C-alpha positions in Angstrom: -117.3 -39.1 67.5 -119.0 -40.5 64.6 -117.9 -40.7 61.3 -119.7 -37.8 60.0 -118.2 -35.3 62.9 -115.0 -36.7 62.4 -115.1 -35.8 58.3 -116.3 -32.2 59.0 -113.9 -31.7 61.6 -111.3 -32.8 59.0 -112.6 -30.3 56.1 -112.8 -27.6 58.1 -109.5 -27.9 59.5 -108.3 -28.4 55.9 -110.0 -25.4 55.0 -108.8 -23.4 57.8 -105.6 -24.6 57.5 -105.4 -23.9 53.7 -106.9 -20.4 54.4 -104.0 -19.8 56.8 -101.8 -21.0 54.4 -102.7 -19.1 51.8 -102.5 -15.9 54.1 -99.4 -16.9 55.5 -97.9 -17.4 51.8 -99.2 -14.0 50.8 -97.5 -12.3 53.8 -94.2 -14.0 52.7 -95.0 -13.0 49.2 -95.5 -9.4 50.2 -92.4 -8.8 51.9 -90.3 -11.2 49.5 -88.8 -13.3 52.4 -85.2 -14.1 51.8 -85.7 -12.8 48.7 -87.3 -16.1 47.5 -90.8 -14.7 45.9 -89.7 -11.8 43.7 -90.3 -7.8 44.2 -93.8 -6.7 44.4 -94.4 -2.8 43.6 -94.5 -0.5 46.4 -97.3 2.0 47.0 -96.3 4.7 44.7 -95.8 2.6 41.6 -99.5 1.3 42.5 -100.9 5.2 42.7 -98.8 6.0 39.6 -98.8 2.9 37.6 -95.7 3.1 34.7 -96.7 2.4 31.0 -94.6 2.5 28.3 -96.1 5.9 26.5 -95.1 7.2 23.1 -93.8 10.9 23.1 -95.8 13.6 20.8 -94.3 16.2 18.7 -97.0 19.0 18.3 -96.9 22.2 15.9 -97.1 25.4 17.3 -100.7 25.6 16.2 -101.5 22.1 18.1 -101.5 19.7 15.3 -99.6 16.1 16.1 -97.0 16.0 13.7 -95.5 12.2 14.9 -94.6 10.5 17.8 -91.3 9.0 19.2 -91.9 5.3 20.9 -90.8 1.8 21.6 -94.1 1.1 22.1 -97.0 3.3 20.3 -99.3 3.8 22.9 -101.3 7.0 23.8 -103.6 6.9 26.8 -107.2 8.2 26.7 -109.9 8.4 29.5 -113.1 6.1 29.9 -114.9 8.8 28.7 -113.4 9.2 25.4 -113.8 5.3 24.8 -116.4 3.9 22.7 -119.4 2.1 24.9 -118.9 -1.1 22.2 -115.4 -1.6 23.1 -116.4 -1.7 26.8 -119.5 -4.1 26.5 -117.4 -6.6 24.1 -114.1 -6.2 26.6 -116.7 -7.1 29.6 -118.3 -9.7 27.8 -115.2 -11.3 26.7 -112.8 -11.3 29.4 -114.7 -10.5 32.7 -118.8 -11.0 32.8 -119.3 -10.2 36.4 -116.4 -7.3 36.4 -118.6 -4.8 37.8 -119.7 -6.8 40.9 -116.5 -8.6 41.9 -113.4 -6.7 44.1 -110.7 -7.9 41.9 -111.1 -11.4 42.3 -114.0 -13.5 40.9 -114.4 -16.5 43.4 -116.7 -18.0 41.3 -114.5 -17.9 38.4 -111.8 -19.0 40.4 -113.6 -22.4 41.3 -115.2 -22.8 38.2 -111.7 -23.0 36.7 -111.7 -26.8 38.0 -114.8 -27.6 36.4 -113.5 -26.3 33.0 -110.7 -27.7 33.1 -112.3 -31.1 33.8 -114.2 -30.7 30.7 -111.3 -29.7 28.8 -111.8 -26.1 28.0 -108.7 -24.4 28.6 -110.1 -20.8 29.9 -108.5 -18.4 32.2 -110.0 -17.3 35.5 -107.9 -13.7 35.6 -110.5 -10.6 36.0 -109.7 -7.7 34.4 -108.2 -6.3 37.2 -105.7 -9.1 37.5 -104.9 -9.1 34.0 -103.9 -5.3 34.5 -101.8 -6.1 37.3 -100.3 -8.5 35.3 -99.5 -6.3 32.4 -98.6 -3.2 34.8 -96.3 -4.8 37.0 -95.0 -7.5 35.3 -95.4 -9.8 37.6 -94.0 -12.9 35.7 -90.8 -11.1 34.7 -87.4 -12.0 35.6 -87.1 -9.0 38.5 -90.3 -10.2 39.9 -89.4 -14.0 40.1 -87.2 -14.9 43.0 -85.4 -18.0 43.9 -88.6 -20.2 43.9 -90.2 -18.7 40.8 -87.9 -20.6 38.8 -89.3 -23.7 40.6 -91.9 -25.2 37.7 -95.5 -24.9 39.4 -94.4 -22.4 42.3 -94.0 -20.0 40.0 -97.6 -19.8 38.6 -98.9 -20.0 41.8 -96.3 -17.0 43.0 -97.4 -15.2 40.1 -101.3 -15.6 40.9 -101.0 -14.8 44.5 -99.4 -11.4 43.4 -102.0 -10.8 40.9 -104.8 -11.3 43.8 -103.1 -9.0 46.1 -102.5 -6.4 43.1 -105.9 -6.8 42.1 -107.5 -6.3 45.5 -105.3 -3.1 46.1 -106.2 -1.6 42.6 -109.8 -2.0 43.1 -109.3 0.0 46.3 -107.4 2.7 44.8 -109.5 3.3 41.5 -112.9 3.1 40.3 -114.0 0.3 37.8 -114.3 2.6 34.9 -110.8 3.7 35.8 -109.8 0.5 35.9 -111.1 -0.4 32.3 -109.7 2.6 31.0 -106.1 1.5 32.6 -106.6 -1.7 31.2 -107.3 -0.8 27.6 -104.4 1.7 27.5 -102.0 -1.0 28.6 -102.9 -4.0 26.4 -101.3 -4.9 23.0 -103.6 -5.3 19.9 -100.6 -6.4 17.8 -99.4 -4.4 14.3 -97.0 -2.6 16.9 -99.9 -1.1 18.3 -100.7 -0.2 22.2 -103.6 1.0 24.2 -107.3 1.1 22.3 -106.4 4.9 20.8 -103.4 3.7 18.9 -105.3 0.4 17.6 -108.3 1.9 16.5 -106.1 4.0 14.1 -104.0 1.4 13.0 -106.7 -0.8 11.9 -109.5 1.3 11.3 -107.8 4.7 10.5 -110.5 6.4 13.4 -110.8 7.4 16.8 -111.5 5.1 19.6 -114.7 7.0 20.6 -116.3 5.8 17.2 -115.9 2.2 16.8 -118.9 0.4 15.5 -119.8 -3.1 17.6 -118.1 -4.8 14.8 -114.8 -3.2 14.9 -115.1 -3.0 18.8 -115.5 -6.8 18.8 -112.8 -7.6 16.0 -110.1 -5.4 18.6 -111.1 -7.2 21.8 -110.7 -10.5 19.9 -107.5 -9.9 19.1 -106.4 -9.4 23.0 -106.5 -13.3 23.3 -103.4 -13.3 20.8 -102.7 -10.7 18.5 -100.8 -12.9 15.9 -103.1 -15.9 15.9 -106.5 -13.6 15.2 -104.2 -10.9 13.3 -106.9 -9.6 10.1 -103.6 -9.3 8.6 -101.7 -12.5 9.0 -104.6 -15.0 10.0 -107.8 -13.2 8.4 -110.0 -16.3 8.8 -109.3 -16.9 12.6 -109.8 -13.0 13.0 -113.2 -13.4 11.4 -114.3 -16.3 13.8 -112.8 -14.8 16.6 -114.8 -11.5 16.2 -117.7 -13.3 15.7 -117.3 -15.2 19.1 -117.2 -11.9 20.6 -120.0 -10.7 18.9 -122.0 -14.2 19.9 -121.0 -13.4 23.6 -122.1 -9.8 23.7 -125.4 -11.2 22.3 -125.7 -13.7 25.1 -124.8 -11.2 27.5 -127.8 -9.1 26.1 -125.1 -6.1 24.8 -126.7 -6.5 21.4 -130.1 -8.0 20.1 -130.4 -11.2 18.0 -131.0 -9.0 14.8 -127.8 -7.2 15.6 -125.8 -10.5 15.8 -127.0 -12.1 12.8 -126.2 -9.2 11.0 -122.7 -8.3 11.8 -121.9 -12.0 12.1 -122.3 -12.0 8.2 -120.6 -8.9 7.2 -116.7 -9.1 6.3 -114.1 -7.6 8.3 -113.2 -4.1 6.8 -109.9 -2.5 7.4 -108.2 1.0 6.7 -105.0 -0.7 8.1 -101.8 1.6 8.2 -98.9 0.9 10.8 -98.0 3.8 12.5 -93.7 4.5 12.2 -91.5 7.1 13.4 -91.3 8.3 10.3 -95.0 8.8 9.4 -96.9 12.2 9.9 -95.2 16.0 8.5 -91.7 17.5 9.0 -90.1 14.4 9.1 -86.3 15.6 8.6 -87.3 18.3 11.6 -88.4 15.5 13.7 -85.4 13.7 13.3 -83.1 16.4 14.0 -85.3 17.4 17.1 -85.1 13.9 18.1 -81.4 13.7 18.1 -81.6 16.7 20.4 -84.4 15.4 23.0 -81.9 12.5 23.6 -79.2 14.5 24.5 -81.5 16.4 26.8 -83.4 13.3 28.2 -80.1 12.1 29.3 -79.3 15.3 31.1 -83.1 15.6 32.5 -83.3 12.0 33.5 -86.1 11.2 31.3 -87.2 8.6 28.3 -87.8 10.1 25.1 -89.2 6.6 23.8 -91.5 5.9 27.0 -92.5 9.0 29.3 -94.9 10.1 27.1 -93.5 13.8 27.0 -95.3 16.6 25.1 -93.1 18.4 23.0 -94.4 21.4 21.6 -92.3 22.7 18.8 -92.1 26.3 17.1 -93.0 24.7 13.7 -96.5 25.8 12.0 -98.3 23.0 10.7 -99.7 24.8 8.0 -96.5 26.3 6.9 -95.1 23.5 6.9 -97.6 21.9 4.4 -96.9 25.2 2.1 -93.4 24.3 2.3 -93.7 20.7 1.6 -95.6 21.3 -1.2 -93.1 24.2 -2.7 -90.3 21.9 -2.7 -92.0 19.3 -4.4 -93.7 21.3 -6.8 -90.4 23.0 -7.8 -87.9 19.7 -7.5 -90.5 17.7 -9.6 -89.6 20.1 -12.9 -86.2 21.1 -11.5 -85.5 17.5 -11.7 -87.2 16.8 -15.1 -85.2 19.9 -16.4 -81.8 17.9 -15.2 -82.2 14.7 -16.7 -83.0 16.2 -20.2 -79.9 18.2 -19.7 -77.9 15.2 -18.9 -80.0 13.1 -21.1 -77.6 10.4 -22.8 -74.6 11.6 -20.6 -73.4 11.0 -17.1 -73.5 14.3 -14.8 -70.7 13.3 -12.3 -67.9 15.6 -13.8 -64.8 17.1 -13.2 -64.0 20.5 -13.2 -63.1 20.5 -16.9 -66.5 18.7 -17.4 -65.0 15.6 -18.4 -66.8 12.2 -16.9 -64.9 10.9 -13.5 -64.1 7.7 -14.3 -65.4 4.6 -12.1 -67.6 7.0 -10.1 -69.9 4.3 -9.5 -68.1 1.7 -8.6 -66.0 3.8 -5.9 -69.4 4.7 -4.5 -70.5 1.4 -4.5 -67.2 0.2 -2.5 -68.4 2.6 0.3 -71.5 1.4 1.0 -72.7 -1.3 3.7 -74.0 -3.7 1.1 -70.4 -4.0 -0.8 -68.3 -4.2 2.8 -70.6 -7.2 3.7 -69.7 -8.8 0.2 -66.1 -8.1 1.0 -66.8 -10.3 4.6 -68.2 -13.0 2.4 -65.8 -12.9 -0.7 -63.0 -11.4 0.6 -61.4 -8.2 -0.6 -61.0 -7.3 -4.5 -62.6 -10.4 -5.4 -64.6 -10.4 -8.8 -67.5 -12.3 -7.3 -68.4 -9.2 -5.4 -69.5 -6.6 -8.5 -71.1 -9.8 -10.0 -73.8 -9.7 -7.1 -73.6 -6.0 -6.7 -75.0 -6.1 -11.0 -77.4 -8.9 -10.2 -81.0 -7.3 -10.4 -82.7 -7.9 -7.3 -86.7 -6.8 -6.6 -86.6 -2.9 -4.8 -88.8 -0.3 -4.4 -87.1 3.3 -5.9 -88.2 6.9 -5.2 -89.8 8.4 -8.5 -91.8 11.9 -8.5 -94.5 10.1 -9.6 -94.5 7.9 -6.8 -92.4 4.8 -5.7 -91.6 2.1 -8.3 -91.5 -1.7 -7.8 -89.0 -2.8 -10.2 -85.8 -5.1 -10.7 -82.8 -3.2 -10.2 -79.1 -4.4 -9.2 -77.6 -2.2 -6.3 -75.0 -0.7 -8.6 -77.9 0.6 -11.0 -79.7 1.6 -8.2 -76.5 3.6 -7.0 -76.6 5.1 -10.5 -80.2 5.8 -10.6 -79.9 7.8 -7.3 -77.1 9.9 -8.0 -79.5 11.8 -10.6 -81.6 13.3 -8.0 -80.8 16.9 -7.2 -81.7 17.7 -3.4 -82.6 20.7 -1.1 -82.9 21.9 2.1 -85.4 24.9 2.9 -85.9 26.4 6.4 -87.9 29.6 7.2 -88.2 31.6 10.5 -90.0 34.2 12.4 -86.4 36.9 12.5 -88.3 38.4 15.8 -88.7 35.5 18.1 -86.5 33.1 16.5 -88.7 30.6 16.3 -88.4 28.0 13.0 -91.7 27.8 11.3 -90.6 25.2 8.5 -88.0 22.5 7.8 -87.6 20.9 5.0 -84.3 18.7 4.6 -84.7 16.8 1.4 -86.9 15.9 -1.3 -88.2 12.4 0.0 -87.4 11.3 3.7 -88.1 7.2 3.2 -85.6 7.4 0.3 -83.2 10.3 1.4 -82.6 10.8 5.2 -79.4 13.0 4.8 -80.9 16.3 6.1 -79.8 19.2 4.2 -80.9 21.9 6.5 -78.3 21.8 9.2 -76.5 18.4 8.8 -75.3 19.2 5.3 -72.8 21.7 4.6 -71.9 23.2 0.9 -70.6 26.6 -0.4 -73.2 29.4 -0.3 -71.6 31.5 -3.3 -72.6 35.2 -3.5 -75.4 34.6 -0.7 -72.6 35.6 1.6 -71.8 38.7 0.4 -74.4 40.6 2.5 -71.9 39.8 5.8 -68.9 41.4 3.2 -71.6 44.6 3.1 -72.6 44.6 6.7 -69.0 44.5 7.4 -68.3 47.9 5.3 -71.5 49.2 6.8 -70.8 48.8 10.6 -67.2 50.2 9.8 -68.7 53.6 8.6 -68.7 52.8 4.4 -71.9 54.4 2.8 -74.1 52.7 1.0 -74.0 55.3 -1.5 -70.2 54.7 -2.1 -69.3 54.3 -5.8 -66.6 51.4 -6.5 -65.3 50.4 -9.7 -66.4 47.2 -11.6 -62.9 46.8 -13.0 -60.4 43.5 -12.4 -58.4 43.3 -8.4 -55.8 41.0 -7.6 -55.2 39.3 -4.3 -51.5 37.8 -3.3 -51.5 35.5 0.0 -49.7 32.7 1.6 -51.9 29.8 2.5 -50.5 26.2 3.9 -47.0 27.5 2.8 -48.1 28.4 -0.5 -47.9 31.8 -2.7 -51.6 32.3 -4.5 -52.5 35.0 -6.9 -56.0 35.3 -6.9 -58.2 37.2 -9.5 -62.1 36.9 -9.1 -64.1 37.4 -12.0 -67.7 38.1 -12.8 -70.4 35.8 -13.1 -70.7 36.8 -17.2 -66.8 37.2 -17.5 -67.3 40.5 -18.1 -65.9 43.9 -16.3 -68.1 46.9 -17.0 -65.5 49.3 -15.7 -68.7 51.3 -14.3 -69.1 52.5 -10.8 -71.6 51.4 -8.5 -72.9 51.9 -5.2 -72.9 49.5 -2.7 -76.5 48.7 -2.8 -76.6 48.1 -7.1 -73.6 46.3 -6.8 -75.0 43.7 -4.3 -78.3 43.8 -5.8 -76.5 42.7 -9.1 -74.1 40.4 -7.2 -71.1 42.3 -8.8 -68.0 39.7 -7.8 -65.3 42.8 -8.1 -67.5 44.9 -6.0 -67.5 42.3 -3.2 -63.6 41.3 -3.5 -62.7 45.4 -3.1 -64.9 45.7 -0.4 -63.0 42.8 1.4 -60.0 44.3 0.4 -60.6 47.5 1.8 -62.1 46.1 5.2 -60.3 43.1 5.6 -60.8 39.3 5.6 -60.6 39.1 9.3 -63.2 41.7 9.6 -65.8 39.7 7.3 -65.3 36.6 9.1 -65.8 38.5 12.7 -68.9 39.9 11.2 -70.7 36.4 9.9 -69.8 34.8 13.4 -71.1 37.5 15.1 -74.3 37.3 13.0 -74.5 33.5 13.7 -72.5 31.5 11.4 -70.9 29.0 13.9 -69.1 26.8 10.9 -65.4 27.3 10.5 -64.6 30.2 7.8 -61.2 29.8 5.7 -59.3 33.4 6.3 -58.5 33.9 2.4 -59.7 36.8 0.0 -62.4 34.0 -1.7 -64.5 34.1 1.5 -66.3 37.1 0.1 -67.5 35.1 -3.0 -69.0 32.3 -0.2 -66.0 29.8 -0.5 -66.0 28.1 3.0 -69.3 25.5 3.5 -72.1 26.5 5.8 -75.5 25.0 6.3 -79.3 26.8 5.5 -80.0 26.7 9.5 -77.0 29.1 10.4 -77.7 31.2 7.1 -81.4 31.6 7.9 -80.2 32.7 11.6 -77.6 35.4 10.3 -79.9 36.9 7.4 -82.8 37.0 10.6 -80.3 39.4 12.5 -80.8 42.1 9.6 -84.5 41.8 10.1 -84.5 42.1 14.2 -82.5 45.2 14.5 -79.1 43.7 14.8 -79.7 41.7 17.4 -79.3 37.8 16.9 -81.2 35.7 18.1 -80.6 31.8 18.5 -82.9 30.0 16.0 -85.5 27.6 18.0 -87.4 25.0 17.1 -88.9 23.8 20.8 -91.3 25.8 22.5 -91.7 24.1 25.3 -92.2 19.9 26.9 -94.6 18.7 29.3 -94.3 15.6 30.9 -97.6 13.3 30.5 -99.5 14.7 33.4 -99.1 18.3 31.8 -96.2 20.0 33.8 -93.9 22.4 31.5 -90.3 20.8 32.3 -89.0 22.9 29.8 -89.4 26.3 28.3 -87.4 28.0 25.5 -85.6 30.9 26.3 -83.5 31.9 22.7 -80.2 33.4 23.1 -80.1 36.8 22.3 -76.8 39.2 21.3 -76.0 42.4 19.5 -74.3 41.8 16.3 -74.8 45.1 14.3 -76.4 48.5 15.2 -80.0 49.0 14.6 -79.2 51.7 11.9 -76.6 49.0 10.2 -79.3 46.1 10.1 -81.7 48.9 8.8 -79.3 49.6 6.3 -79.1 45.5 5.1 -82.7 45.4 4.9 -82.5 48.5 2.8 -79.9 46.7 0.5 -81.6 43.2 0.5 -84.9 44.8 -1.1 -82.5 46.6 -3.9 -82.4 42.6 -5.5 -85.9 43.2 -6.5 -85.9 47.0 -6.7 -82.6 47.7 -8.6 -82.3 47.2 -12.3 -80.4 44.0 -13.4 -80.8 42.8 -9.3 -80.8 38.9 -9.0 -83.8 38.4 -6.9 -86.3 40.1 -9.7 -87.5 36.3 -10.4 -89.7 36.7 -7.5 -92.0 38.7 -9.8 -93.5 35.7 -11.3 -94.9 35.1 -7.9 -98.1 37.0 -6.7 -96.3 38.6 -4.0 -95.9 42.0 -4.4 -99.4 43.8 -3.9 -98.0 46.7 -1.8 -95.3 44.3 -0.2 -91.8 44.8 -0.1 -89.5 41.5 -0.2 -85.7 41.0 -0.4 -83.0 38.7 -0.9 -79.8 37.3 -2.3 -79.1 34.5 -4.8 -76.0 32.8 -4.4 -74.3 30.2 -7.2 -71.1 28.2 -6.2 -68.2 27.0 -8.9 -69.9 25.1 -11.8 -73.0 25.5 -10.2 -72.8 23.3 -7.8 -74.7 24.8 -5.1 -77.9 27.2 -5.9 -79.1 29.3 -2.7 -81.5 31.8 -2.2 -82.0 33.9 1.0 -84.9 35.3 1.1 -86.3 38.0 3.7 -90.1 39.5 4.3 -91.8 41.5 6.9 -92.6 38.3 8.9 -90.2 35.5 7.7 -86.7 34.7 6.7 -86.0 31.7 4.1 -83.0 29.6 3.3 -83.0 27.6 0.2 -80.2 25.1 -1.0 -80.6 22.9 -4.0 -77.7 21.0 -5.4 -76.8 17.2 -6.2 -75.9 14.8 -3.6 -71.9 14.9 -4.7 -70.3 18.7 -5.9 -69.6 16.8 -9.1 -73.1 16.6 -9.9 -74.5 19.8 -11.1 -76.0 21.7 -14.5 -73.3 23.0 -16.9 -74.9 26.7 -17.6 -75.8 29.7 -16.0 -79.3 29.6 -17.5 -80.1 26.5 -15.6 -77.9 26.3 -12.8 -77.7 29.7 -11.0 -79.5 29.9 -7.5 -82.1 32.1 -9.1 -83.2 29.2 -11.3 -82.6 26.3 -9.0 -83.4 27.8 -5.5 -85.3 31.1 -5.7 -88.4 29.6 -7.2 -89.3 27.4 -3.9 -88.8 30.7 -1.6 -91.5 32.5 -4.0 -94.0 29.1 -4.5 -93.8 29.2 -0.5 -94.4 32.8 0.1 -97.0 32.9 -2.2 -99.0 30.2 -0.6 -98.2 31.6 2.9 -99.8 35.2 1.6 -102.8 33.1 0.1 -103.4 31.0 3.4 -106.3 33.4 5.2 -105.8 31.0 8.6 -102.3 32.6 8.6 -101.4 36.0 10.5 -99.2 36.9 8.0 -99.9 39.8 5.6 -98.2 41.5 2.7 -96.7 45.0 4.1 -93.6 47.1 3.7 -90.3 46.9 6.1 -90.0 49.3 8.8 -87.3 51.3 8.8 -85.9 53.7 11.9 -87.8 57.2 12.3 -84.2 58.9 11.7 -81.3 57.7 10.4 -77.7 58.9 10.0 -76.9 56.9 7.2 -77.7 57.9 4.1 -79.2 55.8 2.0 -81.0 58.6 -0.5 -78.0 57.5 -3.4 -78.0 59.3 -6.7 -79.2 56.6 -9.0 -76.4 57.3 -11.8 -73.9 54.9 -12.8 -70.5 57.5 -11.9 -66.8 56.5 -13.0 -64.7 57.1 -9.9 -61.1 57.0 -8.9 -59.9 55.2 -5.8 -59.9 58.3 -3.8 -63.9 58.3 -3.9 -63.6 55.2 -1.8 -64.0 56.9 1.5 -62.0 53.9 3.1 -62.4 54.1 6.9 -59.2 54.7 9.4 -58.9 51.4 10.2 -58.7 50.1 7.0 -55.9 52.7 6.2 -54.1 51.5 8.9 -54.6 47.9 8.4 -52.6 48.4 5.1 -55.8 47.6 3.0 -55.7 50.3 0.5 -56.0 49.0 -3.2 -53.1 48.1 -5.1 -51.7 51.1 -7.6 -52.9 49.1 -11.0 -56.3 49.3 -9.8 -56.4 53.1 -9.9 -58.0 54.3 -13.2 
């Protein structure tokens, strides 16, 4: 055997041996022999590659309200991606992508040539990079024992990526691989996938990206931080031009285009999407809490499974609700500031200022507690630090203000703000249509629709009247506006309580139930409560949907127990829905990322009132706008009464701490609460602090906007009443004076010894 033949034999032996070794190596890796090589994805994972996908929240009219995500990613198909992006990607990452079957042999062997030249370019194809990104081939679980040995780890990972790339090429088309890749990659700025990247950097769709924009985004893939247009704009500019040059060299763009585009500056429309972005932020936060529990029970991942959550919120109504809150609260805040100009608004019930109020609030903050750990408790240094001005951005109704302010002063500043909660609901379906939990989610994240509970004041009175109607007391029954006293035991104490009217006047007139409720006469509500019994009122409130604990005391008739807007709206909706309470519902259905429906709403329903009694209550609520002196007549300032009927009830708690309005229309029921963050912060007079002044305008503004919006299927009209009614609602319109015998007490009231005290008889 001559020398030439011997060398040839050796080379062929090495080559064949190398191929055999590589083949054997790949088999060992595939089966993860003795656990030494780490896991390989099974066929199921290859057929259904798992990506972290943001779950999306939609309104009932199909508008994206927001997202829940760890990695903000929304997938798109190949046809939805601009050709400019595809061309930039192929020319930069894998020019022979359309020719190879997952491994570019020319590129693999060429890597040694470039290494010798000192050129640190990679040889991985787009398909290999996709395999690495999708299946984390270099992650801890995929390492195995040998993966911790320097040199071995890279070789093992490379072989895995080759195998996976070949498999992916056999399972997907080239276009599908490109789409998968562009949906997978990280562009920086918490934008994963081309759709989110296009929106983050340019505020536009991925299908309309220009050549220059596509080149910049593809350039980011090499190192999102190093080439970030925000952090390193010069590097980003140069990298974009490198991509443009490659596009020219590979004939994707002309020489003229290259020369023109490379001179253009990078123009961004940059905004990083956050969980708190979008509309209905308070609502989405509440929904996320519900969904997290639901996902636990149903083995889903809210932040990675790409769920589609279709809510009952109407995006158009939500905009009207948020605008109404903003418009009114801006005016109300100016009024409040003027009301307390030069004074502190935190007051005891006797109207004297609460001493050390801000200091006490400060001590409950996380910042103060952190300083206590550093300096020790009761250390003067804490308050010195707390009163030292620092840079901060604070909320104002004219926009955020960048300022120097101490943490101590910022607490005092924010305590001056009034807050609100506003919700509307379709009373027939139970679907919640709008939800505004506060004045600004960025600065005030406490939700005043469901999280907060406050005294409803007179907006609780309809439950008293509903109890009376359900017990057979006619809405035409006349009851005197005279003082009434209750004596009862609570917590071992003997209590004597005589409710007063809002104006401190007892007219002595007798009013029927409708007029008494319309004018919100406290003595009449109190007398009805004595007639039907406190426990009966509480039972009725619970049947109508009030879930909060209600103290069994006579003052329940004036709304002394805390409730929230959410349950109040649900309860009032029962009157419109023929006496059937329908569970307030905020999610209509949930789909997985393949479009399969995995949850569909089925609101709970239960009978609470007879249809006739419910119709009477709607008639009673209309009294607020129709009866002389009705507390809802401030609604007349809004353009909502052209052939239209509306009703509602105001509510104001002691010292004007809480202003409420519960409004009803033929299509919607709404509830509004307005007040300070603390009960001690409020207006001081009825002229400024009553619910008709603080809360009602939000409902009025909202309904005006809704009726004016022709895109909504909500028209003015009249309430539907049963064709036949055994309960007489055509009451004589005259304020008679009566004696107790005319109160038409039911047998139940008499048996419960709820007769009025003797001194009340005229």
